[in-house]
C-alpha positions in Angstrom: 8.7 -5.4 -1.5 11.0 -8.5 -2.0 8.0 -10.4 -3.4 7.4 -7.8 -6.1 11.1 -7.8 -7.1 11.2 -11.6 -7.1 8.1 -11.7 -9.3 9.5 -9.1 -11.7 12.8 -10.9 -12.0 11.0 -14.2 -12.6 8.7 -12.7 -15.3 11.7 -11.0 -17.0 13.6 -14.3 -17.0 10.7 -16.2 -18.6 10.3 -13.5 -21.2 14.0 -13.7 -22.0 13.9 -17.4 -22.5 10.9 -17.3 -24.7 12.3 -14.5 -26.8 15.6 -16.3 -27.3 13.8 -19.4 -28.3 12.0 -17.5 -31.0 15.4 -16.6 -32.6 16.3 -20.2 -33.4 15.1 -20.1 -37.0 16.5 -16.6 -37.8 19.2 -15.9 -40.3 22.3 -14.0 -39.1 21.1 -10.8 -40.6 17.8 -11.1 -38.9 19.5 -11.7 -35.6 21.8 -8.7 -36.1 18.7 -6.5 -36.9 17.0 -7.7 -33.7 20.1 -7.1 -31.6 20.6 -3.7 -33.1 17.0 -2.7 -32.5 17.2 -3.8 -28.8 20.5 -2.0 -28.2 19.2 1.1 -30.0 16.0 1.1 -27.9 18.0 1.0 -24.7 20.4 3.8 -26.0 17.5 5.9 -27.2 15.7 5.5 -23.9 18.8 6.5 -21.9 19.6 9.5 -24.1 16.1 10.8 -24.2 15.3 10.3 -20.5 12.9 7.5 -21.1 10.6 9.1 -23.7 8.7 6.9 -26.0 9.8 8.8 -29.1 13.5 8.4 -28.1 13.1 4.7 -27.5 11.3 4.0 -30.7 13.8 6.2 -32.7 16.7 4.4 -31.1 15.2 1.1 -32.0 14.6 2.1 -35.6 18.2 3.5 -36.0 19.7 0.5 -34.2 17.7 -1.9 -36.3 18.9 -0.3 -39.5 22.5 -0.4 -38.4 22.2 -4.0 -37.3 20.6 -4.9 -40.6 23.5 -3.4 -42.6 26.3 -5.1 -40.5 28.1 -7.8 -42.5 26.2 -7.0 -45.7 
């Protein structure tokens, strides 16, 4: 069991580092959109009990809000 958890944490860490590296050339508005989409996906997933539609809807709404911040 500990091996599976360790493997999952390692994979998540690697994915996070690679994802953050991809943000290096983004404008501030693009970064805000990505952050908003991520936060919206988490919020939508929590509010809908983990449904795919809730997660995607939250990501869409969060992305729109993030895009409009500082505009």
